[in-house]
C-alpha positions as CSV (number, residue, x, y, z in Angstrom):
1,M,11.5,-7.9,-32.2
2,E,7.9,-7.3,-33.1
3,Y,6.0,-4.6,-31.3
4,L,4.4,-5.8,-28.1
5,D,0.6,-6.1,-28.2
6,I,0.1,-4.0,-25.1
7,E,-3.6,-4.7,-24.7
8,N,-3.0,-8.5,-24.7
9,Y,0.0,-8.2,-22.4
10,L,-1.9,-6.1,-19.9
11,D,-4.7,-8.6,-20.0
12,Q,-2.2,-11.4,-19.3
13,I,-0.8,-9.5,-16.4
14,Q,-4.3,-9.0,-14.9
15,R,-5.2,-12.6,-15.3
16,A,-2.0,-13.8,-13.6
17,A,-2.6,-11.4,-10.7
18,N,-6.2,-12.4,-10.4
19,Y,-5.2,-16.1,-10.3
20,L,-2.6,-15.5,-7.6
21,Q,-5.0,-13.4,-5.5
22,S,-7.6,-16.2,-5.8
23,K,-4.9,-18.5,-4.2
24,K,-4.5,-16.0,-1.3
25,F,-1.3,-14.4,-2.6
26,E,-2.2,-11.1,-1.1
27,N,-0.8,-8.2,1.0
28,I,2.7,-8.9,-0.1
29,D,5.3,-6.7,1.6
30,V,8.3,-7.7,-0.5
31,V,9.3,-10.1,-3.3
32,V,12.6,-11.9,-3.1
33,I,14.0,-13.4,-6.3
34,L,16.3,-16.3,-5.5
35,G,19.1,-16.9,-8.0
36,S,20.9,-20.1,-8.9
37,G,21.7,-22.3,-6.0
38,L,19.7,-20.2,-3.5
39,N,16.2,-21.7,-3.9
40,D,16.3,-23.5,-0.6
41,I,16.5,-20.2,1.4
42,A,12.7,-20.0,1.0
43,E,12.3,-23.4,2.8
44,S,13.7,-22.0,6.0
45,F,10.8,-19.5,6.4
46,E,7.3,-20.2,7.6
47,K,5.3,-21.2,4.5
48,I,1.8,-19.8,3.9
49,Q,1.1,-20.8,0.2
50,Q,3.0,-22.2,-2.8
51,V,2.2,-22.5,-6.5
52,S,4.3,-23.8,-9.5
53,Y,5.0,-21.3,-12.3
54,G,3.2,-23.7,-14.8
55,E,-0.1,-23.1,-12.9
56,I,0.0,-19.3,-13.3
57,P,-1.5,-17.8,-16.5
58,G,1.2,-16.2,-18.6
59,F,4.2,-17.4,-16.5
60,S,7.0,-19.2,-18.4
61,L,8.8,-22.3,-17.3
62,T,12.3,-22.4,-15.9
63,T,14.7,-24.5,-17.8
64,V,17.9,-24.0,-15.8
65,E,19.2,-26.4,-13.1
66,G,19.1,-24.7,-9.7
67,H,15.8,-22.9,-10.4
68,K,12.7,-24.7,-8.9
69,G,10.1,-22.7,-10.7
70,K,7.8,-22.0,-7.8
71,L,6.3,-18.9,-6.0
72,T,6.3,-19.4,-2.3
73,L,4.6,-17.0,0.1
74,C,6.1,-17.0,3.6
75,S,6.0,-14.9,6.7
76,Y,8.8,-13.3,8.7
77,L,8.1,-11.2,11.7
78,S,5.0,-9.2,10.7
79,F,5.9,-9.3,7.0
80,R,4.6,-11.4,4.1
81,I,7.4,-12.3,1.7
82,L,6.9,-13.8,-1.7
83,F,9.9,-15.8,-2.9
84,M,10.5,-16.5,-6.6
85,Q,12.3,-19.8,-6.5
86,G,14.0,-19.4,-9.8
87,R,13.8,-16.7,-12.5
88,F,13.6,-16.5,-16.3
89,H,16.6,-15.6,-18.4
90,F,17.0,-14.0,-21.8
91,Y,19.5,-16.7,-22.8
92,E,16.7,-19.3,-22.3
93,G,15.1,-17.9,-25.5
94,Y,12.4,-15.8,-23.8
95,P,11.8,-12.3,-25.1
96,M,12.4,-9.6,-22.5
97,H,8.7,-9.0,-21.9
98,R,8.5,-12.6,-20.8
99,V,11.6,-12.4,-18.6
100,V,10.1,-9.5,-16.7
101,F,6.5,-10.6,-16.8
102,P,6.5,-11.6,-13.0
103,I,7.7,-8.2,-12.0
104,R,4.8,-6.6,-14.0
105,V,2.4,-8.9,-12.2
106,F,3.8,-8.1,-8.8
107,D,3.7,-4.4,-9.6
108,Y,0.0,-4.7,-10.6
109,M,-0.6,-6.5,-7.3
110,G,0.8,-3.5,-5.4
111,V,4.2,-4.8,-4.4
112,K,6.6,-1.9,-3.6
113,N,9.8,-3.7,-2.5
114,L,12.1,-6.1,-4.3
115,I,15.2,-8.0,-3.2
116,V,17.2,-9.6,-6.0
117,T,19.9,-12.2,-5.7
118,N,22.1,-14.0,-8.2
119,A,25.3,-15.9,-8.7
120,S,28.1,-14.0,-10.4
121,G,31.7,-14.1,-11.4
122,G,34.1,-12.0,-9.5
123,I,36.0,-9.4,-11.5
124,N,37.4,-7.4,-8.6
125,P,40.7,-9.0,-7.6
126,T,40.0,-8.6,-3.9
127,F,36.9,-10.8,-4.1
128,R,36.9,-14.5,-3.1
129,V,34.6,-17.4,-3.8
130,G,31.8,-17.3,-1.3
131,D,31.8,-13.5,-0.9
132,V,28.4,-11.7,-1.2
133,M,28.4,-8.4,-2.9
134,I,25.8,-5.7,-2.2
135,I,24.9,-4.4,-5.6
136,K,25.4,-0.6,-5.5
137,D,24.9,-0.1,-9.2
138,H,24.9,-2.0,-12.5
139,I,26.0,-1.8,-16.1
140,S,23.5,-2.9,-18.7
141,L,25.1,-1.6,-21.9
142,F,25.9,-5.2,-23.0
143,M,22.4,-6.4,-22.9
144,S,21.1,-7.1,-26.4
145,E,17.7,-5.7,-25.5
146,N,16.3,-3.3,-22.8
147,P,13.1,-4.6,-21.2
148,L,11.5,-1.2,-21.8
149,R,12.1,-1.3,-25.5
150,G,9.0,-1.0,-27.6
151,P,5.7,0.8,-26.7
152,N,5.8,2.2,-23.2
153,L,3.5,0.6,-20.7
154,S,2.3,4.0,-19.3
155,D,0.1,2.3,-16.8
156,F,3.3,1.4,-15.0
157,G,5.8,4.1,-15.6
158,P,7.3,6.9,-17.8
159,R,8.7,6.5,-21.3
160,F,12.2,7.7,-20.2
161,L,13.3,6.3,-16.9
162,S,16.0,7.7,-14.6
163,M,18.3,5.0,-13.2
164,Q,20.2,7.2,-10.8
165,N,18.9,5.2,-7.8
166,A,18.4,1.8,-9.3
167,Y,19.4,0.2,-6.0
168,D,17.8,2.1,-3.2
169,Q,20.7,3.9,-1.4
170,E,18.8,4.8,1.7
171,W,17.7,1.1,2.1
172,I,21.3,0.0,1.6
173,I,22.6,2.4,4.3
174,R,20.1,0.9,6.8
175,I,21.2,-2.6,5.8
176,K,24.9,-1.8,6.2
177,Q,24.2,-0.3,9.7
178,K,22.6,-3.5,10.9
179,M,24.6,-6.2,9.0
180,P,27.3,-8.3,10.7
181,N,30.9,-7.4,10.6
182,D,31.7,-10.1,8.1
183,E,34.7,-9.8,5.7
184,R,32.8,-11.8,3.1
185,I,30.3,-8.9,2.6
186,K,31.5,-6.7,-0.2
187,E,30.0,-3.9,-2.3
188,G,30.3,-3.2,-6.0
189,V,29.1,-2.8,-9.5
190,Y,27.3,-5.7,-11.2
191,C,27.3,-6.1,-15.0
192,M,24.9,-8.2,-17.0
193,V,25.9,-10.0,-20.1
194,P,23.4,-11.9,-22.2
195,G,25.0,-15.4,-21.9
196,P,24.8,-18.3,-22.0
197,T,28.5,-18.4,-22.7
198,Y,30.9,-17.4,-20.0
199,E,33.2,-14.5,-20.7
200,T,36.4,-14.9,-22.7
201,P,39.7,-13.8,-21.1
202,A,39.7,-10.7,-23.3
203,E,36.1,-9.8,-22.1
204,L,37.1,-10.3,-18.5
205,R,40.0,-7.9,-18.9
206,M,37.6,-5.4,-20.6
207,L,35.1,-5.6,-17.7
208,K,37.8,-5.0,-15.2
209,L,39.0,-1.9,-17.0
210,L,35.4,-0.6,-17.0
211,G,35.2,-0.8,-13.2
212,V,33.0,-3.9,-13.0
213,D,33.2,-5.9,-9.8
214,A,31.0,-8.9,-10.7
215,V,29.4,-10.2,-13.8
216,G,26.4,-12.4,-14.5
217,M,23.5,-13.2,-16.9
218,S,20.4,-12.0,-15.0
219,T,18.9,-9.5,-12.6
220,V,19.2,-6.2,-14.5
221,P,16.0,-6.7,-16.6
222,E,14.0,-7.3,-13.4
223,V,15.6,-4.2,-11.7
224,I,14.9,-1.9,-14.7
225,T,11.3,-3.1,-14.8
226,A,10.8,-2.8,-11.1
227,R,12.1,0.8,-11.1
228,H,9.9,1.6,-14.1
229,G,6.9,0.8,-11.8
230,G,8.4,2.6,-8.8
231,I,9.3,-0.5,-6.9
232,R,12.3,-0.1,-4.6
233,V,15.2,-2.5,-5.1
234,V,18.2,-3.9,-3.2
235,G,20.4,-6.7,-4.6
236,F,23.0,-9.3,-3.5
237,S,25.4,-11.2,-5.7
238,V,27.1,-14.3,-4.6
239,I,30.7,-14.6,-6.0
240,T,31.0,-18.1,-7.3
241,D,34.2,-17.8,-9.3
242,I,37.1,-15.4,-9.7
243,A,38.2,-14.0,-13.1
244,E,41.9,-14.9,-12.7
245,E,41.0,-18.6,-12.1
246,V,38.4,-18.7,-14.9
247,V,41.1,-17.5,-17.3
248,K,43.3,-20.4,-16.3
249,H,40.8,-23.2,-15.8
250,G,37.3,-22.1,-17.0
251,V,34.1,-22.6,-15.0
252,T,31.1,-24.9,-15.1
253,H,27.5,-24.4,-14.0
254,Q,27.8,-27.1,-11.5
255,E,30.7,-25.3,-9.8
256,V,28.6,-22.1,-9.8
257,L,25.7,-24.0,-8.0
258,E,28.0,-25.6,-5.5
259,N,29.8,-22.4,-4.6
260,T,26.5,-20.4,-4.4
261,K,25.2,-22.9,-1.7
262,K,28.2,-22.2,0.4
263,A,27.1,-18.6,0.8
264,A,23.4,-19.4,1.3
265,E,23.3,-18.7,5.0
266,L,25.0,-15.3,4.6
267,V,22.5,-14.4,1.9
268,K,19.6,-15.5,4.1
269,S,21.0,-13.2,6.9
270,L,21.2,-10.3,4.5
271,I,17.6,-11.0,3.2
272,N,16.4,-11.0,6.8
273,I,18.1,-7.7,7.5
274,S,16.8,-6.2,4.3
275,I,13.2,-7.1,5.3
276,E,13.8,-5.7,8.8
277,T,15.1,-2.4,7.4
278,M,12.6,-1.9,4.5
279,Y,11.2,1.1,6.3
280,A,13.0,3.8,8.3
């Protein structure tokens, strides 16, 4: 990796933010990143404005099925919610500073709250397909690159970042107090692997031994970058396959998309509750 040209990168962030603000993407209370198979959640909210990623200076293009590649500004109660309908992945070939570019833009625009969602494989043997895991912590040690590697963007945050409260525990407590009594809602540790290959049986056994509850190929870079800028985060992971079955039969992206959609209503409910409980 070559050192990032900070001056040019900051200029790109400013130009993207200026463009979005010129399109009336303003006063955003929370950003929600919608993972694979969850894009349609945004369509159930009252829409204010929408723009395709390709129109925004500096934004990359999504190349994965199940990611629409649009920013959609919606309203819910008295809040303004910006949905990312699709994200960028390291395995698509983008360098990390491109994967997390939207988070930097939202930070620059003054966003202070982030809800992340994703599709993941269940490692915890008590999990079932269609469960939704509240992410209480993550393991990022298998990522081939940290999004904060290289020169520090001191305009956003410190050189060395504490990750003790990566997923805001006070916010999670408020969510748990208000969420439905649904046996499909779990809680656990998420691990990111770079992908795009799914895990081998040996890798799945290793992750289980390490205390991982669910594994996926996204989310952690955005969370690290958000926390670098002081943005609060909560996250939800849809369990789309179970390790024991994957070992026997494997898994396909189409199965992941289909199984994610089965949990979309529950994810939407948790997003609503997260928005309602953002502030004590």
